[in-house]
N, C-alpha and C positions, 0 to 999 in steps of 0.2 A: 267377347272380351269386355266391352263396355256395355253394360246393361242400362235399362231405364232408371235403375236406382242410382247409378253413377251420374247419369245426365241430370237427374232431378237434384242430386246433391250439388252439382256444379251450378245449376241454375239458381238454387237457393243461396249458394255462396256468392254468386255474382249479384244477386238481389241485395244480400246483406252488405256487400262491399259498396254497391251504388248508393244504398241508403246512408251508409257511413260517410261516403264522400260528399253526398248532398248535405248532410247535417254538418259536416266539418266546414264545407264551403259557406253555409249560412252563418255559422258561428264566427268564422273569420271575417265575413262581410260585416256582420254587426259590430265586431271589434274594430274594424277599420272606420266605420261610421262614428263609433264612440270616440276613437282617438282623434279623428278630424274635428269632431264637435268640441272636444276638450281643448284642441289647439286653437280653433277659430273662435269659438264661443259667440258667433253671430254679432259682432260689434262690441262685445264686452271683453275685458281683458281676461286672458286665459290664466290658469294657475301658474304656468311658467312665466308669463309676463308679470304677474303679481310678485313672484319671488324675485325676478330680476330687478323690479322696481324697489324692492326692499333691500337687496344686496348692494345696489349701486351707491347709496349714501354711505354704507359701511365701508365700501372700497375707497370712496373719496376721503372719508375720515382717516382711514389707515394711511393713505399717501400723504395727507396733511400732517399727520403725526410724524411720519418718516422725514418729511421736509423740516419740521420744527426741530426734531432731534439732530438732524444733520447741521442745521444752522447753529444750534446751541453748541454742538461739538466743534464746529469751526471757530465760533466765538471764543471758547475756552482755549483752543489751540493757539489762536492769535494772541490772546491775552497772556498765556503762558510764555509764548515766544517773546512778546514785548517786555514782560517783567523779568525775564531770565537774566539779562545783564546787570540788574540792580541787586542781585543776591550777593 
């Protein structure tokens, strides 16, 4: 039923699969090393840290503007309320 041709094909298939698995493992391993290197950068700021450092002042500016707009709005509301009886 199973001849040597079938066994040879199975051995070749197993060899191909093992080579594929080994190559995939090596690629995943190198990708992990690259990602860890990008995150840690060996004492230098990573790309993510650089972006966070650039976004932080923008976020502070945004909240500063929100506070200023809220203060101006309250000021106009109070002035409108104080000047209302004089109309």
